[in-house]
C-alpha positions in Angstrom: 0.0 0.0 0.0 1.5 3.4 -1.0 2.4 5.7 1.9 2.9 9.4 2.0 6.2 10.6 3.5 6.1 13.2 6.3 6.1 16.8 5.2 9.4 18.4 6.0 9.1 21.0 8.8 10.9 22.4 11.8 13.1 20.0 13.7 11.3 17.9 16.3 12.6 15.4 18.8 13.4 12.2 17.1 10.4 10.4 18.7 8.0 12.8 17.0 9.8 12.8 13.6 6.8 11.0 12.0 4.4 13.8 12.9 3.9 15.6 9.6 2.5 19.2 9.3 -0.9 17.9 8.2 -1.0 15.5 11.1 -0.3 18.3 13.6 -2.9 20.6 12.0 -5.6 18.0 11.7 -5.0 16.8 15.3 -5.2 20.3 16.6 -8.3 21.1 14.7 -9.9 17.8 15.8 -9.2 18.7 19.4 -10.8 22.1 19.1 -13.9 20.9 17.3 -14.2 18.0 19.7 -14.4 20.4 22.7 -17.7 21.8 21.3 -19.0 18.5 19.9 -18.7 16.7 23.3 -20.9 19.2 25.0 -23.5 19.7 22.2 -25.4 16.4 22.6 -25.8 17.1 26.3 -27.0 20.6 25.6 -29.4 19.4 22.9 -30.9 16.7 25.1 -31.5 19.2 28.0 -32.8 21.8 25.6 -35.6 19.4 24.9 -36.1 18.2 28.4 -35.9 21.6 30.0 -38.7 22.8 27.6 -40.9 20.0 28.9 -40.1 17.5 26.2 -40.0 13.8 26.7 -37.4 11.1 26.2 -39.2 10.2 22.9 -38.6 13.8 21.6 -34.9 13.6 22.7 -34.7 10.4 20.6 -36.3 12.1 17.6 -33.8 14.9 17.7 -30.9 12.5 17.9 -32.3 10.5 15.1 -32.7 13.6 13.0 -29.0 14.2 13.2 -28.1 10.6 12.4 -30.4 10.0 9.5 -28.7 12.4 7.0 -25.4 11.1 8.2 -26.4 7.6 7.2 -27.9 8.8 3.9 -25.0 11.0 2.8 -21.9 9.1 4.1 -21.3 7.2 0.9 -21.5 10.3 -1.2 -19.0 12.0 1.2 -16.7 9.1 0.7 -16.8 9.2 -3.0 -16.2 13.0 -3.0 -13.3 12.6 -0.6 -11.5 10.2 -3.0 -12.1 12.6 -6.0 -11.6 16.1 -4.5 -9.1 17.8 -2.2 -10.0 16.5 1.2 -8.9 19.6 3.1 -11.4 21.7 1.1 -14.3 19.3 1.8 -13.4 19.4 5.6 -13.3 23.3 5.6 -16.7 23.5 3.8 -18.3 20.9 6.1 -17.0 22.7 9.3 -18.3 26.1 8.1 -21.7 24.6 7.3 -21.9 22.8 10.7 -20.8 25.9 12.5 -23.4 28.0 10.8 -26.2 25.5 11.6 -25.1 25.3 15.3 -24.9 29.1 15.5 -28.6 29.4 14.3 -29.7 26.7 16.8 -27.8 28.5 19.6 -29.5 31.8 18.8 -32.9 30.2 18.8 -32.4 28.4 22.2 -30.9 31.5 23.8 -33.8 33.6 22.6 -36.3 31.1 24.0 -37.8 30.5 20.5 -36.5 27.0 19.7 -39.3 24.7 18.8 -39.1 20.9 18.2 -39.1 21.4 14.4 -36.1 23.8 14.7 -34.2 21.2 16.7 -35.0 18.5 14.2 -34.1 20.5 11.1 -30.8 22.0 12.5 -29.7 18.7 14.0 -30.2 17.2 10.5 -28.0 19.9 9.0 -25.3 19.0 11.5 -25.6 15.4 10.5 -25.2 16.3 6.8 -22.1 18.3 7.6 -20.6 15.3 9.5 -21.3 12.9 6.6 -19.2 15.1 4.3 -16.5 15.7 6.8 -15.9 12.3 8.3 -14.6 10.3 5.2 -12.4 13.2 4.1 -11.0 13.4 7.7 -10.3 9.7 7.8 -8.4 9.7 4.5 -6.4 12.8 5.5 -5.2 11.4 8.9 -4.4 8.0 7.3 -2.1 9.5 4.7 -0.5 12.0 7.1 1.8 9.4 8.7 3.9 6.6 7.3 2.6 3.0 7.8 5.4 2.0 10.1 4.3 4.6 12.7 0.6 4.1 12.2 -0.2 2.7 15.7 1.7 5.4 17.5 0.2 8.1 15.4 -3.4 6.9 15.7 -2.9 6.6 19.5 -1.7 10.2 19.7 -4.5 11.4 17.5 -7.1 9.6 19.5 -5.6 10.8 22.8 -6.0 14.4 21.5 -9.4 13.7 20.3 -10.4 12.0 23.5 -8.9 14.7 25.7 -11.2 17.1 24.1 -14.1 14.7 25.0 -13.2 15.1 28.7 -13.0 18.9 28.7 -16.0 19.3 26.3 -18.3 16.9 28.2 -17.4 18.4 31.6 -17.6 22.0 30.3 -20.8 21.2 28.4 -22.5 19.7 31.4 -21.4 22.5 33.7 -22.4 25.3 31.3 -25.7 23.6 30.6 -26.4 23.4 34.4 -25.3 26.9 35.1 -26.4 29.0 32.1 -28.6 26.7 30.0 -27.9 24.8 26.8 -27.8 27.8 24.4 -24.3 28.8 25.4 -23.0 25.3 24.9 -24.4 25.2 21.4 -22.8 28.6 20.7 -19.4 27.3 21.9 -19.8 24.3 19.5 -20.4 26.7 16.6 -17.3 28.8 17.6 -15.2 25.6 17.8 -16.3 24.5 14.3 -15.3 27.9 12.9 -11.9 27.8 14.5 -11.3 24.3 13.2 -12.3 25.3 9.7 -9.7 28.1 9.9 -7.0 25.7 10.9 -7.9 23.2 8.3 -7.7 25.9 5.6 -3.9 25.6 6.0 -3.7 21.8 5.4 -1.7 20.9 2.3 -3.3 18.7 -0.3 -2.2 15.0 -0.2 -0.3 13.6 -3.1 -2.8 10.7 -3.2 -3.4 8.5 -6.2 -5.9 10.0 -8.6 -9.3 8.4 -8.7 -10.5 6.5 -11.7 -12.1 8.6 -14.5 -15.2 6.4 -14.7 -17.5 8.7 -12.8 -19.1 8.7 -9.3 -21.1 5.6 -9.7 -18.1 3.5 -10.8 -16.1 4.9 -7.8 -18.9 3.8 -5.5 -19.1 0.3 -7.0 -15.3 0.0 -6.7 -15.5 1.0 -3.0 -18.3 -1.4 -2.4 -16.3 -4.3 -4.0 -13.3 -3.4 -1.8 -15.5 -3.4 1.3 -17.4 -6.5 0.6 -14.3 -8.6 -0.3 -13.1 -8.4 3.3 -15.3 -10.6 5.6 -13.6 -9.3 8.7 -14.6 -5.8 7.8 -18.3 -6.3 7.1 -18.7 -8.7 10.0 -17.5 -6.1 12.5 -19.6 -3.4 10.7 -22.7 -5.5 11.1 -21.8 -5.9 14.8 -21.5 -2.2 15.2 -24.8 -1.4 13.4 -26.6 -2.7 16.5 -24.0 -1.7 19.0 -24.0 2.0 17.9 -27.8 2.0 18.0 -27.8 0.7 21.5 -25.0 3.0 22.7 -26.6 6.0 21.1 -29.9 5.4 22.9 -28.0 5.0 26.2 -25.8 8.1 25.8 -28.3 10.5 24.1 -31.6 9.5 25.6 -31.5 7.2 28.6 -28.4 8.6 30.3 -29.7 12.2 30.4 -33.1 11.0 31.5 -31.7 9.0 34.4 -29.4 11.9 35.3 -32.4 14.3 35.4 -34.5 11.8 37.3 -32.1 10.8 40.1 -28.5 11.9 39.7 -28.8 15.7 39.8 -29.2 16.7 36.2 -26.9 17.9 33.4 -23.9 18.5 35.7 -23.8 14.9 36.8 -24.2 13.5 33.3 -21.4 15.8 32.2 -19.1 14.4 34.8 -20.0 10.9 33.8 -19.2 11.7 30.1 -16.0 13.3 31.2 -15.0 10.0 33.0 -15.7 8.3 29.7 -13.2 10.7 28.1 -10.6 10.0 30.8 -10.9 6.3 30.0 -10.3 7.1 26.3 -7.2 9.2 27.0 -5.5 7.0 29.7 -5.9 3.9 27.5 -4.5 5.9 24.6 -1.2 6.2 26.5 -1.2 2.4 26.7 -2.0 1.9 23.0 0.8 4.2 21.9 3.2 1.5 23.1 1.2 -1.7 23.0 1.2 -3.4 19.6 -0.9 -6.6 19.9 -0.4 -9.1 17.2 -4.0 -10.1 16.6 -5.5 -6.7 15.9 -9.3 -7.4 15.9 -9.2 -10.2 18.5 -7.7 -7.8 21.0 -9.8 -4.9 19.8 -13.0 -6.9 20.3 -12.1 -7.5 23.9 -12.5 -3.8 24.3 -15.9 -4.0 22.7 -17.1 -6.1 25.7 -16.8 -3.0 27.8 -19.1 -0.9 25.6 -22.2 -2.2 27.4 -21.0 -1.5 31.0 -22.6 2.0 31.2 -26.0 0.5 30.3 -25.5 -2.1 33.0 -24.7 0.5 35.6 -27.7 2.7 34.6 -30.0 -0.3 34.6 -28.8 -1.4 38.0 -29.4 2.2 39.4 -25.9 2.4 40.8 -24.8 5.6 42.5 -22.9 8.3 40.6 -19.4 7.1 41.5 -20.0 3.6 40.2 -21.6 5.1 37.0 -18.4 7.2 36.6 -16.3 4.1 36.9 -18.5 2.3 34.3 -18.1 5.2 31.9 -14.3 5.1 32.4 -14.2 1.4 31.5 -16.4 2.0 28.4 -14.0 4.7 27.2 -11.0 2.4 27.7 -12.7 -0.2 25.6 -13.4 2.3 22.8 -9.8 3.2 22.6 -8.6 -0.4 22.6 -10.9 -1.2 19.7 -10.5 2.1 17.9 -6.7 2.1 17.6 -6.5 -1.5 16.5 -9.3 -0.9 14.0 -7.5 2.1 12.5 -4.3 0.1 12.2 -6.2 -2.7 10.5 -7.8 -0.3 8.0 -4.5 1.5 7.4 -2.7 -1.8 6.8 -5.4 -3.5 4.6 -7.1 -0.8 2.5 -5.4 0.8 -0.5 -4.9 4.5 -0.1 -6.9 5.5 -3.2 -9.9 3.5 -1.9 -9.7 4.5 1.8 -12.4 7.3 2.0 -14.9 5.2 0.1 -14.3 2.1 2.2 -14.4 4.2 5.4 -17.7 5.7 4.2 -19.2 2.2 3.8 -17.8 1.3 7.2 -19.5 4.3 8.9 -22.7 3.8 6.8 -23.1 0.3 8.1 -22.1 1.2 11.6 -24.6 4.0 11.8 -27.3 2.4 9.7 -29.6 1.5 12.6 -28.7 4.4 14.8 -31.5 6.7 13.7 -34.0 3.9 14.2 -32.5 3.0 17.6 -32.7 6.6 18.9 -36.1 7.3 17.5 -37.4 4.1 19.2 -35.6 4.7 22.4 -38.4 6.7 23.9 -41.2 4.3 23.0 -39.0 1.4 24.2 -38.7 3.0 27.5 -42.4 3.5 27.7 -43.1 -0.2 26.8 -40.3 -1.8 28.8 -39.7 0.8 31.4 -36.5 2.8 31.5 -34.7 0.0 33.4 -35.9 -2.7 31.0 -34.8 -0.7 28.0 -31.3 -0.3 29.5 -31.0 -4.0 30.4 -31.9 -4.8 26.8 -29.2 -2.6 25.4 -26.6 -4.0 27.9 -27.4 -7.6 27.0 -27.3 -6.8 23.2 -23.8 -5.3 23.6 -22.5 -8.4 25.4 -24.1 -10.9 23.1 -22.8 -9.2 19.9 -19.3 -8.8 21.4 -19.2 -12.6 21.8 -20.8 -13.5 18.5 -18.3 -11.6 16.3 -15.5 -13.8 17.6 -17.0 -16.8 15.9 -15.6 -15.5 12.6 -12.1 -16.8 12.0 -11.0 -13.8 10.0 -11.8 -11.5 13.0 -9.8 -13.8 15.3 -6.8 -14.2 13.0 -6.2 -10.9 11.3 -2.7 -10.0 12.3 -0.5 -7.0 12.4 2.2 -7.0 9.7 5.7 -6.5 10.9 6.0 -3.3 8.8 3.5 -1.6 11.1 5.4 0.3 13.7 8.7 -1.5 12.8 11.3 -1.0 10.1 11.4 -4.7 9.1 9.8 -5.9 5.9 6.4 -7.6 6.0 6.7 -11.1 7.3 3.4 -12.8 6.6 0.2 -12.3 4.7 -3.2 -11.7 6.4 -5.2 -15.0 6.7 -8.1 -15.1 4.3 -10.2 -17.7 6.2 
């Protein structure tokens, strides 16, 4: 797989020689936009609840953001493999910042109605669908393959550190001043990130085929479908993401408002999740497990721990511990998954394959969040949480039945100067 050499820049300590200019800019911009993004879901949920809305309406608003993401991700992936990725990211950030600014103004003025929240949340989802495949392709090509695990760990640590600060700040600001100011902060962070990404240099990536958009999409699908380990994990995540989205966006805020003290408590819990992400990132920067997906999936078992804690009505300190463990699991899986994609997917196909990955992973999320409220009515809040927790645990075990998931191995070129030693098993 072709790799892009680091861009020459000012001297850095030898241990950071792999960090190209694009890598540094993209990481900084991701941290800044992440500060706002981490608090925005908390603010949006409490904008609905504080106005007398129900958990069902919170689910509808979350689904309104996810639906355009699902519908437009593949288009975003095809565009990112045909156009300069930095320009797509800048345009998407500006669009998302504008939509959040309008929503913030409506909430602060006390004029936000449910249809405003639905429409502007959908606009944010559309912006993410265009941004995400371009971002993935950019960060993959910003570092050489032999330093992939270290780079992705550092990138995710920065990304996850912003989750800590953003969730804590978002919860505190929502509790102290109301959700409007948190949405305004999110809009500002998007605009700053767009300004930083304006200075990204175009990658010297292989040119896409001249066969048109539909041909590009078909090629990306063939690349995706040819790897069973890839689509098996994506099928797993289609249900996992729906369950986790319902817990974090609907059930968690509802439980916090009911018995934990409100937005501030939920913000602290989400911050603990971010601490788990970051602390484990330090481990993953050095740990290079051989079986990438086998080890990564052990982290997936921790995804359902917050749902278990909320269902069991544990006190806030135990919920904080559960959120920490969940964050640790996300990093263990996420870094190994990024290394696997960087190792196995050709550079010229990456954004399209990544778009199919996200499309499948998020495909059921709008349905899951839209049905979260009715499920809580039908099963009770505790019953709905138990259902999510059991689904996460069962799926985590089921995916290990696939031999490609168990056997896909790190090649010796990854994070090491030696040549590749063995092929990836195909069965």
